[in-house]
C-alpha positions as MATLAB code, in Angstrom:
seq = 'MFPTRRFLLSTLALVAGLSSLNAAEARTLAQIKQSGVLRVATPGDLPPFTVADGTRFTGYEIELLQAVAGTMGLKVEVQKVAADQLIKALQDDRADVAVGALGVTSTRENKVDFTVPTACAGVSVASLNPALQKHTDLAGKSIGVGAGSIMHSYVQKLPFEKHVQVYKSTGDVLFAVLTKAVDATFAYTVMEPAIKRNYPKVKVYFGPELWSVPIGYMVREDNDSTRLALNAAIQNYFATNSYAFLSSKHFGKDVRCKS';
ca = [
      69.874  131.086  127.471;
      72.980  129.038  128.135;
      74.046  126.393  125.585;
      73.193  122.843  126.496;
      75.883  120.392  127.559;
      75.215  118.266  124.450;
      75.697  121.305  122.188;
      79.001  122.186  123.862;
      80.286  118.645  123.541;
      79.280  118.512  119.858;
      81.020  121.819  119.171;
      84.204  120.709  120.917;
      84.201  117.432  118.963;
      83.792  119.309  115.681;
      86.646  121.683  116.495;
      88.883  118.773  117.526;
      88.045  116.949  114.316;
      88.854  119.981  112.167;
      92.129  120.512  114.013;
      93.051  116.879  113.457;
      92.342  117.175  109.725;
      94.399  120.343  109.439;
      97.298  118.745  111.331;
      97.366  115.867  108.855;
      97.355  117.911  105.651;
      99.596  116.467  102.964;
     102.909  118.191  102.361;
     102.944  120.222   99.174;
     105.630  119.708   96.547;
     107.273  122.928   97.739;
     107.460  121.592  101.294;
     108.814  118.254  100.095;
     111.504  120.010   98.053;
     112.369  122.198  101.023;
     112.947  119.055  103.106;
     114.865  117.383  100.267;
     113.243  114.030  101.041;
     110.359  112.121   99.442;
     108.824  109.804  102.059;
     107.783  106.441  100.621;
     105.711  103.652  102.187;
     105.812  100.071  100.878;
     105.266   96.522  102.164;
     108.500   95.496  100.419;
     107.244   91.965   99.759;
     106.453   91.848   96.040;
     109.519   90.798   94.052;
     110.581   92.166   91.663;
     108.416   95.284   92.284;
     109.529   96.013   95.851;
     111.833   93.966   98.060;
     112.814   94.706  101.668;
     116.077   93.311  103.033;
     116.286   94.666  106.548;
     116.374   98.448  106.128;
     117.414   98.198  102.467;
     114.737   98.409   99.786;
     115.185   97.447   96.134;
     113.060   96.432   93.175;
     111.650   97.953   90.028;
     109.278  100.405   91.697;
     111.779  101.577   94.290;
     114.599  102.038   91.776;
     112.269  103.803   89.331;
     111.121  106.169   92.062;
     114.700  106.829   93.186;
     115.656  107.737   89.618;
     112.574  109.929   89.158;
     113.029  111.653   92.524;
     116.666  112.301   91.643;
     115.581  114.334   88.620;
     113.422  116.388   91.019;
     116.360  117.015   93.344;
     114.995  114.688   96.035;
     116.277  111.741   98.029;
     113.972  108.811   98.772;
     113.317  107.670  102.336;
     111.525  104.300  102.464;
     109.547  102.892  105.380;
     107.949   99.458  105.641;
     104.150   99.612  105.911;
     101.670   96.723  105.578;
      99.706   96.685  102.332;
      96.358   97.280  104.046;
      97.798  100.299  105.895;
      99.252  102.186  102.914;
      96.231  104.429  102.360;
      96.123  105.317  106.055;
      99.842  106.179  105.979;
      99.075  108.701  103.223;
      95.997  110.068  104.964;
      97.931  110.507  108.226;
     100.723  112.290  106.307;
     103.304  109.702  107.354;
     104.243  109.196  103.693;
     104.103  111.239  100.493;
     103.942  108.242   98.157;
     102.871  104.600   98.560;
     104.171  101.819   96.304;
     103.694   98.056   96.152;
     102.457   96.933   92.728;
      99.260   98.841   93.483;
      96.615   98.207   90.867;
      94.626  101.278   89.846;
      91.000  100.595   90.802;
      87.905  102.757   91.202;
      87.623  101.654   94.842;
      91.091  102.957   95.628;
      90.558  106.100   93.573;
      87.656  106.976   95.876;
      90.231  107.382   98.655;
      93.525  108.351   96.976;
      94.956  109.496   93.659;
      97.356  107.614   91.380;
     100.223  108.774   89.248;
     100.383  107.777   85.602;
     100.856  103.983   85.404;
     104.402  102.816   86.031;
     103.607   99.375   84.577;
     100.835   97.143   83.301;
     100.877   93.559   84.587;
      98.819   90.497   83.801;
      97.283   88.403   86.570;
      97.516   84.591   86.668;
      96.584   81.701   88.914;
      99.706   80.596   90.823;
      99.854   77.180   92.502;
     101.767   73.920   92.884;
      99.176   72.147   90.727;
      99.664   72.543   86.944;
      95.999   71.652   86.399;
      94.913   74.943   88.006;
      95.116   77.284   85.040;
      92.068   79.581   85.166;
      89.819   81.082   87.802;
      87.118   78.520   86.974;
      89.520   75.744   87.962;
      89.380   77.031   91.545;
      85.759   76.088   92.236;
      85.676   74.378   95.623;
      89.355   75.176   96.248;
      91.060   77.223   98.961;
      92.495   80.526   97.702;
      95.022   82.677   99.551;
      94.931   86.465   99.115;
      96.595   89.476  100.698;
      94.510   91.776  102.877;
      93.413   94.855  100.956;
      94.809   93.607   97.640;
      92.969   93.728   94.321;
      93.191   89.917   94.349;
      91.177   89.928   97.582;
      88.394   91.987   95.991;
      88.430   89.873   92.828;
      88.248   86.503   94.584;
      85.300   87.577   96.721;
      83.292   88.193   93.540;
      83.974   84.817   91.907;
      80.552   83.213   91.319;
      81.251   79.787   92.808;
      81.926   78.073   96.122;
      85.473   78.541   97.415;
      87.345   79.036  100.664;
      89.143   82.384  100.853;
      92.032   82.695  103.292;
      93.221   86.265  103.920;
      96.854   86.905  104.879;
      98.625   90.009  106.155;
     101.330   90.089  103.502;
     102.185   88.760  100.047;
     105.018   86.810  101.642;
     102.500   85.039  103.871;
     100.312   84.245  100.843;
     103.251   82.781   98.954;
     104.315   80.703  101.965;
     100.756   79.354  102.224;
     100.885   78.260   98.578;
     104.338   76.690   98.937;
     103.331   74.738  102.059;
      99.972   73.722  100.546;
      98.025   75.563  103.242;
      95.947   76.851  100.303;
      95.471   75.446   96.826;
      96.294   78.605   94.891;
      96.489   82.369   94.736;
      96.345   85.055   92.077;
      99.617   86.838   91.295;
     101.113   89.156   88.717;
     102.486   86.960   85.934;
     105.725   88.971   85.750;
     106.546   87.828   89.285;
     107.084   84.246   88.079;
     110.845   84.495   87.312;
     111.591   86.173   90.666;
     109.601   83.569   92.615;
     111.356   80.735   90.799;
     114.753   82.302   91.553;
     113.890   82.710   95.238;
     112.428   79.189   95.578;
     114.376   77.036   93.103;
     113.494   73.749   94.825;
     109.720   74.240   94.561;
     107.855   74.054   91.274;
     105.372   76.929   91.167;
     103.067   76.993   88.154;
     101.613   80.171   86.678;
      98.594   79.901   84.442;
      97.913   82.160   81.436;
      97.253   85.857   81.986;
      93.586   86.353   82.848;
      93.474   90.135   82.746;
      95.876   93.091   82.838;
      96.138   95.691   85.603;
      97.604   99.221   85.377;
      99.910   99.835   88.346;
     100.831  103.234   89.754;
     102.117  105.140   92.776;
      99.498  106.317   95.266;
      99.385  109.860   96.682;
      96.803  111.647   98.770;
      93.833  113.203   97.014;
      94.822  116.704   98.145;
      98.423  116.361   96.949;
      98.011  117.421   93.306;
     101.311  119.320   93.160;
     103.313  116.199   94.032;
     101.274  113.903   91.776;
     101.613  116.178   88.739;
     105.357  116.612   89.281;
     105.794  112.836   89.572;
     103.733  112.320   86.415;
     105.986  114.627   84.402;
     109.179  113.088   85.813;
     107.977  109.508   85.198;
     107.004  110.249   81.600;
     110.349  111.933   80.965;
     112.213  108.970   82.462;
     110.262  106.513   80.312;
     111.869  108.105   77.246;
     115.425  107.361   78.425;
     117.733  104.395   77.894;
     117.951  104.113   81.677;
     114.302  103.089   81.827;
     114.816  100.429   79.147;
     117.697   98.999   81.204;
     115.688   99.075   84.453;
     112.667   97.313   82.959;
     114.829   94.688   81.253;
     116.809   94.123   84.453;
     113.733   93.247   86.507;
     111.317   91.819   83.956;
     113.257   91.032   80.803;
     110.867   93.216   78.845;
     109.182   96.611   78.619;
     106.299   96.685   81.120;
     104.919  100.094   80.233;
     101.192  100.177   79.491;
     100.493  100.096   75.786;
      98.513  103.116   74.621;
];
């Protein structure tokens, strides 16, 4: 008996799918070291965590990763990727590491793995209205959030009427706040000094910290060798004077998570 056409098509689709998965396997640490380059994806729009200026990338997370990679004998190659495309960049093996003040959440951990936290940051309401201090002050207000951000997930769960406006990038969210296209957003409190430096003519108010978020670098779930090597290098770097200088330079304080 000859196989049916449907069976043949199903078999071919399965084989094609398996081939596609195999082609997109994450590079092992050995392969990364052989290339000499750690590929990094970031939106580059979250000062002072990551900042893109043309093809030049700076900021706490980038400089920390450059220092850590240097101890592993690697150079860092950074590419600009939208925040809601970072996980896909890892899954497609277009990047080894994704950074962008990425809060460690169970939802994300269902799709990727995180390194040890590189920082812990509080979250505040940010707006042009000093009366907006807490999440409860936003009832009936318009709230801007970045697509795929932890702020997006949080705002959707707030138990009151509100208008949620989703933007492609953090820069777009900030512009919406500054131009009063939305009433407020949620932002990491430690971003306040950088935002005030970048926009000295606009008074942006940050409310008190509402909760704290551990932040880490994302890697693919099947890339344990790279994640474990990064963990060891990050923890070693945390014990140096260079880390103290880096943290003070960008935040004016130690942003490591307290044990």
